[in-house]
N, C-alpha and C positions, 0 to 999 in steps of 0.2 A: 547560255542567253540570250534568248531572242529579243529584239526591239520591235514594239507596234510600228505601223507606216501607215498610210492614208493612200485612199485614189481620190481623186478628186476632178470636181469639172468647174470650168471658167466659164465666164461669156464678158461680152461687151453690152448688152442689153437683154430683156426678155426674146427669147426667142432667137438671136443673134448669133452669132459664129460661136462654136463650141470648142472647148480642149480637155481633154484627158489626160489627167497627167498623175503620177504618184511619187511618193517622198517618206523619209521619216522623218519630217520635220513642219508640219503644215504650215506653225506659224512663220517661220523662217522662208519656206519656200514661196510664200504668199507674197513678203516684202520683197522678193527679188523679183519675181516676175512685175509688180507694182512698179518698181524702181526703174523699168523700163530700159536695163540696161541690157545691150547686145541686140540683134538682130532678128532675134527669132518668131517664129511665129506670133506669142502672145504679144510680145511688142509689138509687132505690126500689126497686128487687130487690136490694141488697148484690151486686151482680156485680163479685165482687173476683179471680176465678182464673182467672187466664190458661191456657186447654189447648190452644189451639191457635195457630199464628201462622205467617206466610209472609212472608217479604223478597221483593219485587220491586225491578226495576231503576229507576222511577220512579212518583211519585205518581198519574201518569194510569194506569199498567199496575195501579199496585194499585186504583186507584180502579175498574177496570174488572172484577177480582178481585172486591172488593167486593159487586160488584151482582148479579155471577153466584152467589156465596155466599148473598147476601140473597132472591134470587128462588127458591133450592132449598128444598125441606121441610124439615124440623124433624129425619125421622128419616137424612135425606141428610146432614145437619150432623152429628148423632149418629156418626154411619159413618163418616163421615171425621175425627171426634174421634179414635173407638177406634182407628183404623186405626194413629196414630201415639202415641196416649195412653191405652191402655187401661184404665189405674187412673185416668183422670181425676186426675192430680198438677197443681198449681199450677206451671207452667214457669219462670215465675220466680225459684221458689225456688232454683233451680241458678247464677244470677247474682248471690248475696251470697254 
């Protein structure tokens, strides 16, 4: 049985620093990023705004998508975000 997985992009502000990640549990992972625990990239730049995500059929598929996104340039990622989320809203706000 395969579990779905997510590829996501976080930022600190519109057109700010971008972080691409992958997880099997998007709600939990966002909570971890927002807790500020650790001294990683997302904590250092306060990347807590979920501006783009896509669900994949499996972790393997999601990792493939994540690698493709990470190999793309910054402007390509900005264009990807702005096609679906032109106002750079925090998409996790709709979950509450």
